[in-house]
SEVOGU-584163 format. One record per residue (C-alpha): residue number from 1; z, y, x; residue in one letter. Coordinates in steps of 0.25 Angstrom, whole numbers, plus 2048, in hexadecimal, padded with zeros to 3 digits. Example, Ala and Ser with C-alpha at 12.3 -4.5 7.8 and 13.67 -1.06 7.14 Angstrom:
! residues 2
- 1:81F:7EE:831:A
- 2:81D:7FC:837:S
This chain:
! residues 520
- 1:C96:8CC:DC6:M
- 2:C8D:8C1:DC6:D
- 3:C82:8C4:DBC:R
- 4:C83:8B6:DB6:R
- 5:C90:8BA:DB0:F
- 6:C8A:8C0:DA3:V
- 7:C81:8B4:DA1:A
- 8:C8D:8AB:DA3:L
- 9:C95:8B2:D99:L
- 10:C8A:8B0:D8F:A
- 11:C8A:8A1:D92:V
- 12:C99:8A2:D90:L
- 13:C97:8A7:D82:V
- 14:C8C:89D:D7F:L
- 15:C96:892:D83:S
- 16:C9F:895:D77:L
- 17:C96:88B:D6F:S
- 18:C99:884:D62:G
- 19:C9A:875:D62:C
- 20:C8C:870:D5C:T
- 21:C82:878:D64:L
- 22:C81:873:D72:P
- 23:C89:87B:D7C:A
- 24:C8A:87E:D8B:F
- 25:C90:87B:D99:A
- 26:C94:87E:DA8:P
- 27:C90:873:DB3:N
- 28:C84:86A:DB3:G
- 29:C8A:860:DBD:A
- 30:C91:853:DB7:D
- 31:C9E:856:DBF:E
- 32:C9F:864:DC3:P
- 33:CAA:868:DCD:A
- 34:CB6:86D:DC5:R
- 35:CBA:87B:DC9:P
- 36:CC5:87D:DD3:G
- 37:CC5:86F:DD8:G
- 38:CCD:863:DD2:A
- 39:CD9:867:DC9:G
- 40:CE6:85E:DC6:T
- 41:CED:859:DBA:S
- 42:CF7:863:DB4:P
- 43:D04:85F:DBB:G
- 44:D13:860:DB6:A
- 45:D12:86F:DB7:S
- 46:D07:870:DAD:G
- 47:CFD:877:DB6:T
- 48:CEF:874:DBA:A
- 49:CEB:874:DC9:D
- 50:CE3:881:DCA:W
- 51:CDA:884:DD5:T
- 52:CD3:892:DD8:P
- 53:CC4:891:DD3:C
- 54:CBE:89F:DD5:P
- 55:CB1:898:DD7:D
- 56:CB0:895:DC8:V
- 57:CAE:8A3:DC4:P
- 58:CA5:8A6:DD0:R
- 59:C9C:89A:DCC:E
- 60:C9B:89F:DBE:L
- 61:C9A:8AE:DBF:V
- 62:C99:8B2:DCD:G
- 63:CA8:8B6:DCF:Q
- 64:CB6:8B6:DCA:A
- 65:CBB:8C0:DC0:A
- 66:CC3:8CB:DC6:R
- 67:CD2:8C8:DC5:G
- 68:CD0:8BA:DC1:M
- 69:CD4:8AD:DC8:S
- 70:CCE:8A0:DC5:Y
- 71:CD5:892:DC7:D
- 72:CD0:884:DC3:C
- 73:CD5:877:DC0:A
- 74:CD2:86A:DB9:S
- 75:CDB:862:DB0:V
- 76:CD9:853:DAF:P
- 77:CD9:84E:DA0:V
- 78:CD8:840:D9A:P
- 79:CC9:83D:D97:R
- 80:CCE:838:D89:D
- 81:CDB:83E:D84:W
- 82:CDC:832:D7B:N
- 83:CDE:82A:D88:E
- 84:CE5:834:D91:P
- 85:CEB:829:D9A:D
- 86:CDD:823:D9D:S
- 87:CDC:829:DAB:G
- 88:CCE:82F:DA8:E
- 89:CCE:83E:DA8:T
- 90:CC5:84B:DA8:Y
- 91:CC8:857:DB0:D
- 92:CC8:864:DA7:V
- 93:CC5:870:DB0:A
- 94:CCB:87E:DAD:M
- 95:CCC:88B:DB3:I
- 96:CD7:895:DB3:R
- 97:CD4:8A4:DB4:I
- 98:CE0:8AE:DB6:R
- 99:CDF:8BD:DB7:S
- 100:CE6:8C4:DC2:A
- 101:CEC:8CE:DB7:S
- 102:CF2:8C3:DAF:Q
- 103:D00:8C7:DAA:R
- 104:D0A:8C0:DA1:D
- 105:D01:8B3:DA1:R
- 106:D01:8AC:D93:I
- 107:CFB:89F:D99:G
- 108:CEC:899:D99:S
- 109:CE1:89C:D8F:L
- 110:CD8:890:D8E:L
- 111:CCA:892:D8B:L
- 112:CBE:88A:D85:N
- 113:CB1:891:D83:P
- 114:CAB:886:D7A:G
- 115:C9F:87E:D7A:G
- 116:CA3:873:D7A:P
- 117:C9F:873:D89:G
- 118:CA1:881:D8E:A
- 119:CA9:883:D9B:S
- 120:CB7:889:D99:G
- 121:CB8:88C:DA8:I
- 122:CAB:894:DA8:D
- 123:CAF:89B:D9B:Y
- 124:CBD:89F:DA1:A
- 125:CB6:8A5:DAD:V
- 126:CAD:8AD:DA5:Y
- 127:CB8:8B2:D9C:L
- 128:CC0:8B6:DA9:S
- 129:CB7:8C2:DAB:F
- 130:CBD:8CA:DA0:G
- 131:CBA:8D0:D92:Q
- 132:CB0:8DA:D97:A
- 133:CA7:8CE:D9A:L
- 134:CAB:8C6:D8E:G
- 135:CB7:8BF:D94:G
- 136:CC5:8BF:D91:L
- 137:CCE:8CC:D8F:P
- 138:CD8:8CF:D9A:T
- 139:CE3:8CE:D90:E
- 140:CE0:8BF:D90:I
- 141:CDE:8BD:D9E:T
- 142:CEA:8C5:DA1:D
- 143:CF2:8BB:D99:K
- 144:CEC:8AE:D9B:F
- 145:CE6:8A5:DA5:D
- 146:CD8:8A2:DA0:I
- 147:CD5:893:DA1:V
- 148:CC7:88E:D9F:G
- 149:CC4:87F:D9F:F
- 150:CB8:876:D9E:D
- 151:CBB:86B:D93:P
- 152:CB9:85D:D96:R
- 153:CAA:85A:D98:G
- 154:CA7:869:D9A:V
- 155:CA3:870:DA7:G
- 156:CAD:86C:DB2:R
- 157:CB5:862:DAA:S
- 158:CAE:855:DAC:N
- 159:CA1:85B:DA5:P
- 160:C99:852:D9C:V
- 161:C8B:852:DA1:K
- 162:C81:849:D9A:C
- 163:C75:851:D95:I
- 164:C69:852:D9F:A
- 165:C64:860:DA1:D
- 166:C56:85C:D9C:R
- 167:C5C:857:D8F:D
- 168:C64:864:D8E:Q
- 169:C57:86B:D8F:D
- 170:C50:862:D85:A
- 171:C5C:865:D7B:S
- 172:C5C:874:D7D:F
- 173:C4D:875:D7D:G
- 174:C4B:86B:D71:G
- 175:C48:870:D63:D
- 176:C55:874:D5C:P
- 177:C4F:870:D4F:D
- 178:C45:864:D50:P
- 179:C3E:863:D43:V
- 180:C35:857:D44:S
- 181:C3C:849:D45:Q
- 182:C35:847:D53:A
- 183:C3B:853:D58:D
- 184:C49:850:D52:F
- 185:C48:842:D58:D
- 186:C45:848:D66:K
- 187:C51:851:D65:I
- 188:C5A:846:D60:A
- 189:C56:83D:D6B:A
- 190:C5A:847:D76:L
- 191:C67:849:D6F:N
- 192:C69:83A:D6F:K
- 193:C65:839:D7E:K
- 194:C70:844:D81:I
- 195:C7B:83D:D79:A
- 196:C77:82F:D80:D
- 197:C77:835:D8E:G
- 198:C85:83B:D8B:C
- 199:C8A:82E:D86:A
- 200:C84:826:D92:A
- 201:C8B:82F:D9C:K
- 202:C99:831:D95:Y
- 203:C9A:826:D8C:G
- 204:CA9:824:D87:D
- 205:CAD:832:D8D:Q
- 206:CA5:839:D82:L
- 207:CB0:83A:D78:P
- 208:CB9:840:D83:N
- 209:CB2:84D:D83:F
- 210:CB7:850:D75:S
- 211:CBD:85D:D71:T
- 212:CCB:856:D6E:E
- 213:CCB:851:D7C:Q
- 214:CC8:85F:D82:A
- 215:CD3:865:D79:A
- 216:CDD:85B:D7F:R
- 217:CD8:85F:D8D:D
- 218:CDC:86D:D89:M
- 219:CEB:869:D87:E
- 220:CEA:863:D95:A
- 221:CE5:871:D9A:L
- 222:CF0:878:D93:R
- 223:CFA:870:D9A:T
- 224:CF2:871:DA7:A
- 225:CF3:881:DA7:V
- 226:D01:880:DA4:G
- 227:D01:887:D96:D
- 228:D0C:883:D8C:E
- 229:D01:886:D81:K
- 230:CF2:888:D80:L
- 231:CEB:895:D7F:S
- 232:CDC:893:D7C:Y
- 233:CD0:89B:D7A:L
- 234:CC4:892:D75:G
- 235:CB6:896:D70:F
- 236:CAD:88E:D67:S
- 237:CAE:880:D6A:Y
- 238:CBB:884:D71:G
- 239:CC1:887:D64:T
- 240:CBF:878:D60:L
- 241:CC6:874:D6D:L
- 242:CD1:87E:D6B:G
- 243:CD3:87A:D5C:A
- 244:CD3:86B:D61:T
- 245:CDE:86E:D6B:Y
- 246:CE6:876:D60:A
- 247:CE6:869:D57:Q
- 248:CEA:860:D62:L
- 249:CF4:869:D69:F
- 250:CF8:874:D5F:G
- 251:D06:876:D65:E
- 252:D00:879:D73:K
- 253:CF8:885:D6E:V
- 254:CFC:893:D71:R
- 255:CEF:89A:D6D:A
- 256:CE1:896:D6A:L
- 257:CD5:89F:D67:V
- 258:CCA:897:D62:L
- 259:CBD:8A0:D62:D
- 260:CB0:89B:D5B:G
- 261:CB6:890:D52:A
- 262:CB1:882:D50:I
- 263:CB5:87C:D43:D
- 264:CBB:86E:D47:P
- 265:CBB:86A:D38:T
- 266:CAC:86A:D37:E
- 267:CA4:85D:D3A:N
- 268:C99:85D:D44:Y
- 269:C8E:860:D3A:V
- 270:C96:86B:D34:Q
- 271:C99:871:D41:G
- 272:C8A:871:D45:A
- 273:C86:878:D38:E
- 274:C91:882:D39:T
- 275:C8B:886:D47:Q
- 276:C7D:886:D41:A
- 277:C82:890:D37:K
- 278:C88:899:D42:G
- 279:C7C:89A:D4A:F
- 280:C73:89D:D3E:E
- 281:C7C:8A8:D3A:R
- 282:C7D:8AD:D49:A
- 283:C6E:8AD:D49:F
- 284:C6D:8B5:D3C:A
- 285:C76:8BF:D42:N
- 286:C6D:8C0:D4E:F
- 287:C60:8C2:D46:T
- 288:C68:8CC:D3D:A
- 289:C6B:8D4:D4A:W
- 290:C5D:8D3:D4F:C
- 291:C58:8DA:D42:A
- 292:C63:8E5:D43:K
- 293:C61:8E8:D51:T
- 294:C52:8E6:D54:P
- 295:C52:8EE:D61:A
- 296:C5B:8E4:D67:K
- 297:C54:8D8:D61:C
- 298:C45:8D6:D66:P
- 299:C43:8CB:D5B:I
- 300:C47:8D4:D4F:A
- 301:C46:8D5:D44:P
- 302:C44:8C6:D41:D
- 303:C4C:8BF:D4C:A
- 304:C4E:8B2:D44:R
- 305:C3F:8B1:D43:G
- 306:C3D:8B4:D52:A
- 307:C47:8A9:D56:V
- 308:C40:89F:D4C:T
- 309:C33:8A3:D51:D
- 310:C37:8A1:D60:A
- 311:C3D:893:D5D:L
- 312:C30:88F:D56:A
- 313:C27:894:D61:K
- 314:C30:88D:D6B:A
- 315:C2D:880:D64:E
- 316:C1E:881:D66:T
- 317:C1C:88B:D71:A
- 318:C28:88C:D7A:P
- 319:C29:897:D84:V
- 320:C2B:892:D92:R
- 321:C36:897:D9A:G
- 322:C36:89A:DA9:T
- 323:C3D:88E:DAD:D
- 324:C32:885:DA6:G
- 325:C3A:882:D99:R
- 326:C34:885:D8B:D
- 327:C3C:88D:D82:A
- 328:C3B:882:D77:T
- 329:C43:884:D6A:P
- 330:C4F:87E:D6F:G
- 331:C50:888:D7A:W
- 332:C4D:894:D71:V
- 333:C58:88E:D67:F
- 334:C63:88E:D71:Y
- 335:C5F:89B:D76:G
- 336:C62:8A0:D68:L
- 337:C6F:898:D67:I
- 338:C73:89E:D74:S
- 339:C71:8AC:D70:S
- 340:C79:8AB:D63:L
- 341:C86:8A9:D6A:Y
- 342:C88:8B8:D6D:T
- 343:C83:8C4:D66:E
- 344:C7F:8CA:D73:S
- 345:C75:8BF:D75:S
- 346:C6D:8C3:D69:W
- 347:C65:8CD:D70:I
- 348:C62:8C3:D7B:T
- 349:C5D:8B9:D70:L
- 350:C54:8C3:D6A:A
- 351:C4E:8C7:D77:K
- 352:C4C:8B8:D7B:A
- 353:C45:8B5:D6E:I
- 354:C3C:8C1:D70:A
- 355:C39:8BD:D7E:A
- 356:C35:8AF:D79:L
- 357:C2B:8B6:D71:Q
- 358:C24:8BB:D7D:T
- 359:C25:8AE:D85:G
- 360:C32:8B0:D8D:D
- 361:C3C:8A5:D8B:A
- 362:C46:8A9:D96:E
- 363:C50:8B0:D8D:D
- 364:C51:8A5:D83:I
- 365:C52:89B:D8E:F
- 366:C5E:8A3:D94:K
- 367:C65:8A3:D86:L
- 368:C63:894:D84:A
- 369:C67:890:D92:D
- 370:C73:899:D91:Q
- 371:C77:891:D85:Y
- 372:C74:884:D8B:A
- 373:C7A:887:D99:E
- 374:C6C:882:D9F:R
- 375:C6C:886:DAE:K
- 376:C60:88D:DB4:P
- 377:C5D:87F:DBB:D
- 378:C5C:878:DAE:G
- 379:C69:871:DAF:T
- 380:C74:872:DA4:Y
- 381:C83:873:DA5:T
- 382:C8B:869:D9D:N
- 383:C8E:872:D91:M
- 384:C85:86A:D88:F
- 385:C89:85C:D8D:D
- 386:C98:860:D8A:A
- 387:C95:866:D7D:N
- 388:C8E:85A:D78:L
- 389:C99:850:D7D:A
- 390:CA4:859:D77:V
- 391:C9D:85B:D69:N
- 392:C99:84C:D68:C
- 393:CA7:847:D6C:A
- 394:CAD:850:D61:D
- 395:CA3:84C:D56:T
- 396:CA5:83F:D4E:D
- 397:C9D:844:D42:D
- 398:C8F:847:D48:A
- 399:C84:845:D3F:P
- 400:C79:83B:D41:T
- 401:C6B:83E:D46:V
- 402:C65:83D:D38:A
- 403:C70:846:D32:E
- 404:C6D:850:D3D:I
- 405:C5E:850:D3A:R
- 406:C62:853:D2B:K
- 407:C6B:85E:D2F:L
- 408:C60:864:D38:Q
- 409:C57:867:D2C:G
- 410:C63:86B:D23:E
- 411:C68:875:D2D:W
- 412:C5B:87A:D31:R
- 413:C5A:87F:D22:A
- 414:C68:885:D22:K
- 415:C68:88B:D30:Y
- 416:C5A:88D:D34:P
- 417:C5C:891:D43:M
- 418:C67:888:D47:F
- 419:C6A:87D:D3D:G
- 420:C60:873:D42:A
- 421:C64:875:D50:A
- 422:C73:873:D4D:L
- 423:C70:866:D45:A
- 424:C68:861:D51:I
- 425:C74:865:D5A:G
- 426:C7C:85A:D54:M
- 427:C73:84F:D59:L
- 428:C7A:84C:D66:P
- 429:C87:848:D60:C
- 430:C7F:83F:D56:A
- 431:C7B:837:D62:Y
- 432:C88:838:D6A:W
- 433:C8D:82A:D6E:R
- 434:C9B:82E:D73:G
- 435:CA8:82C:D6A:E
- 436:CAC:838:D62:R
- 437:CBA:840:D63:D
- 438:CBA:84A:D58:P
- 439:CC3:856:D59:Y
- 440:CCF:858:D4F:P
- 441:CCD:862:D44:A
- 442:CDA:866:D3E:G
- 443:CE6:870:D3F:A
- 444:CEC:874:D4C:A
- 445:CFA:870:D49:K
- 446:D05:877:D51:G
- 447:CFB:881:D56:A
- 448:CFE:890:D56:P
- 449:CF4:89B:D51:A
- 450:CE6:898:D56:I
- 451:CDB:8A3:D55:V
- 452:CCD:89F:D51:V
- 453:CC3:8AA:D54:V
- 454:CB6:8AA:D4C:G
- 455:CA9:8B3:D4D:T
- 456:CA1:8B6:D41:T
- 457:C94:8B5:D47:G
- 458:C97:8A9:D50:D
- 459:C8B:89F:D51:P
- 460:C91:893:D58:A
- 461:C9F:892:D51:T
- 462:C9C:899:D44:P
- 463:CA7:8A2:D3E:Y
- 464:CAA:899:D33:E
- 465:CB1:88F:D3D:N
- 466:CBC:899:D40:T
- 467:CC4:898:D33:A
- 468:CC1:889:D33:D
- 469:CC7:887:D40:L
- 470:CD3:890:D3E:A
- 471:CD6:889:D30:N
- 472:CD5:87B:D37:M
- 473:CDF:87F:D41:L
- 474:CE9:882:D36:G
- 475:CED:88E:D2D:P
- 476:CF7:893:D37:D
- 477:CF0:890:D43:V
- 478:CE1:895:D42:G
- 479:CDF:8A4:D42:H
- 480:CD1:8AA:D41:V
- 481:CCC:8B6:D49:L
- 482:CBE:8BB:D45:T
- 483:CB4:8C3:D4D:W
- 484:CA8:8C9:D45:E
- 485:C9E:8C7:D50:G
- 486:C92:8BF:D55:E
- 487:C91:8B4:D5F:G
- 488:C9A:8A8:D63:H
- 489:CA9:8AB:D64:T
- 490:CB0:8B8:D64:A
- 491:CBB:8BA:D6F:Y
- 492:CBA:8C3:D77:P
- 493:CAF:8CA:D6F:S
- 494:CB6:8D6:D6A:T
- 495:CC4:8DE:D6B:T
- 496:CC8:8D9:D5E:C
- 497:CC6:8CA:D61:I
- 498:CCC:8CC:D6F:V
- 499:CD8:8D3:D6A:D
- 500:CDB:8C8:D60:A
- 501:CD9:8BD:D69:V
- 502:CE0:8C3:D75:D
- 503:CEC:8C6:D6C:D
- 504:CED:8B8:D67:Y
- 505:CEB:8B1:D75:L
- 506:CF5:8BA:D7C:I
- 507:D00:8BD:D71:D
- 508:CFC:8B2:D67:L
- 509:CFA:8BD:D5C:K
- 510:CF1:8B7:D52:V
- 511:CE5:8C0:D4D:P
- 512:CE7:8C7:D40:Q
- 513:CE3:8BD:D35:E
- 514:CD4:8C0:D31:G
- 515:CD1:8C9:D3D:L
- 516:CC2:8CB:D3E:R
- 517:CBE:8D2:D4B:C
- 518:CB1:8DB:D49:P
- 519:CA4:8D7:D51:A
- 520:CA6:8E4:D5A:R
């Protein structure tokens, strides 16, 4: 198997991002070719025009998964569902993966990996390689067609691309906590430049990239694959997308698993602060692990001190990488962020910080570039462009620049490692010129039981969101399943989680109320 596969699976996990920190993406071209050629609108039979596309897994990981077939299609949807007869459309690209051992087919399982901005097509391909490599269990692939899709504006579906690579570099490499007014103004000016550039390129299309518009696309996809009702597995931002669908089309839901919950009832500032709390807690868990297992952690016993020192030195004397970049505080910070998404990356972070102390920045750049989806040639995919477009379209309550400056100081005191950076992360939407289209936040009327999965050590979508989302969906609708583990999202991490989720997806058996699955 292509040795890139393990790295790609790591990127997959990182792509399950929350909604405030920037996210990731697949193709750097403005209009990449859609897989499998042009699709057609679902006809009277309710089916998409599928075309074999084995080239997609070959391009991503070097080969197709054994016993799996891959077919692609694209479904035209209105650019604006408020004006469905305007004649203007986007094409939503999707891939269908079917196991040769499939029996007693239930239907399609639609997937979204989060972001917003992550490619569901890429994600479905990675998951097709089976549970041994972190993919889907055979119990699921034997019962469902696995259908991944790139939401509008993402990857192969009319991708948003409005941030220059040099501006991406400046954004990631910039100081995550600019203290002086001059430094703050410099970061603010960069964010204004990015927001203005997106407005200049896309103008009145910007509100069309909202979550509600994408959720309405999902209903078109359900029709296109020929399912009477929707079965869906959504992670991180995918929980918001799934919850929005459930509110709009509750009676069309068969089964929804929402893993790594976003709380739609929080306002923009509350969501950013919740994420700051989550990352601060995950970092504390990392430092505690270092102290307990010094043989595995070369920056023990004071890992927090080592990381803080690395950020300070990066500001005054950054280590130069082999590609000519300086490992400035931003790159070190995003390397830190990257490593907290999975517990297995903690040792990588510790080694990267230790290497920085000896003048070697390669490992910290690898972590940061993995998070940023920065390619070796210095170009970026459109993950962050799409992430920005969706988040800002969804947000009608972004704070002002002055309010962000105030929150920066307050959150620095409350969450020393991440608070200021999460406040600064709200700047783009403060400058956003597009109209807003906020998603709904209410009960999923007419929907059956929906399973909301939470991880107690989740940094990006903190565990507290789990019950909040379940409660919002309705007392007889939202059901909580807990994993007492570390990292972002739970399925398919342990046998307990897998069994509970699979029983629900296959047999609609709701997990026992209050079920808590152990970390191991």
